[in-house]
C-alpha positions as CSV (number, residue, x, y, z in Angstrom):
1,M,6.2,13.8,-7.2
2,D,8.5,16.6,-6.3
3,R,11.0,15.4,-9.0
4,C,8.2,15.3,-11.6
5,R,7.2,18.9,-10.7
6,R,10.8,20.1,-11.0
7,Q,11.0,18.5,-14.4
8,G,7.9,20.4,-15.6
9,I,5.4,17.6,-15.3
10,H,2.2,19.1,-13.9
11,V,-0.4,16.5,-14.7
12,P,-2.2,14.7,-11.8
13,I,-0.2,11.9,-10.4
14,L,-1.9,8.9,-8.8
15,P,0.1,6.8,-6.4
16,G,-0.2,3.1,-6.8
17,V,-0.7,1.0,-3.7
18,M,-0.4,-2.8,-3.6
19,P,-1.3,-4.5,-0.3
20,I,1.1,-7.1,0.9
21,Y,-0.2,-10.4,-0.4
22,S,2.9,-12.4,0.2
23,I,6.4,-11.6,1.5
24,K,8.0,-13.3,-1.5
25,M,6.0,-11.2,-3.9
26,M,6.7,-8.0,-1.9
27,E,10.4,-8.7,-2.0
28,M,10.4,-9.6,-5.7
29,L,8.5,-6.5,-6.7
30,A,10.6,-4.2,-4.5
31,N,13.7,-5.6,-6.1
32,L,12.3,-5.3,-9.6
33,C,11.3,-1.6,-9.2
34,G,14.3,-0.6,-7.1
35,A,12.2,0.1,-3.9
36,T,13.5,-0.6,-0.4
37,I,11.6,-2.4,2.3
38,T,12.1,-0.6,5.6
39,K,13.6,-2.3,8.6
40,K,10.5,-1.5,10.6
41,L,8.3,-3.3,8.0
42,K,10.6,-6.3,7.9
43,N,10.6,-6.5,11.7
44,D,6.8,-6.1,11.8
45,L,6.4,-9.0,9.3
46,K,8.7,-11.2,11.4
47,K,6.3,-10.8,14.3
48,L,3.5,-12.5,12.3
49,P,2.9,-16.2,12.9
50,E,4.9,-18.1,10.3
51,G,2.7,-19.4,7.5
52,D,-0.5,-17.7,8.7
53,K,-1.9,-16.3,5.5
54,E,-4.8,-14.7,7.2
55,A,-2.6,-12.8,9.6
56,L,-0.4,-11.6,6.6
57,T,-3.5,-10.5,4.7
58,N,-4.8,-8.6,7.7
59,F,-1.4,-7.0,8.2
60,G,-1.3,-6.1,4.5
61,I,-4.7,-4.5,4.7
62,Q,-3.8,-2.4,7.8
63,F,-0.4,-1.4,6.4
64,A,-1.9,-0.3,3.0
65,T,-4.8,1.5,4.8
66,D,-2.2,3.5,6.8
67,Q,-0.4,4.4,3.6
68,C,-3.6,5.4,1.8
69,R,-4.8,7.5,4.7
70,E,-1.5,9.4,4.7
71,L,-1.6,9.9,1.0
72,L,-5.2,11.1,0.9
73,K,-4.7,13.5,3.8
74,S,-1.7,14.9,2.0
75,G,-3.9,15.8,-1.0
76,V,-3.3,13.1,-3.7
77,P,-6.0,13.2,-6.3
78,G,-6.7,9.5,-6.0
79,I,-5.1,6.1,-5.5
80,H,-4.6,3.3,-8.0
81,F,-4.8,-0.1,-6.3
82,Y,-2.9,-3.1,-7.7
83,T,-5.2,-6.0,-6.7
84,M,-3.4,-8.8,-8.4
85,D,-6.8,-10.5,-8.6
86,R,-7.2,-10.3,-4.8
87,S,-10.0,-7.9,-4.3
88,K,-10.6,-8.8,-0.7
89,S,-7.7,-6.8,0.6
90,V,-8.6,-3.7,-1.5
91,L,-12.2,-3.9,-0.4
92,G,-11.0,-4.1,3.2
93,I,-8.8,-1.0,2.7
94,V,-11.6,1.0,1.1
95,N,-14.1,0.0,3.7
96,K,-11.8,1.1,6.5
97,L,-11.1,4.4,4.9
98,C,-14.8,5.0,4.4
99,E,-15.5,4.1,8.1
100,E,-12.9,6.7,9.1
101,G,-14.4,9.3,6.8
102,V,-11.3,9.6,4.7
103,L,-13.2,8.4,1.7
104,S,-16.9,8.9,1.0
């Protein structure tokens, strides 16, 4: 956002958040867009039971909730969710943020 502002772009910018749905998809999309996956995130994912899709989904919900909470508290005007036709995770994130009073 800071780079956009320095370039004279002053329209509202909505961050896009996609919960972790699969490790393979996360790695592929990170590679595609030039993002890096932090060592901490990689280590946290390694701690999950191998092949446990529910554990990965729950982890993805919590991780994205933490990201969204931080973004909203820093003043972003909103968040765009990439659901990839998996609304359960986004619903979980929104519900948690509402329960915390971050969203109303």
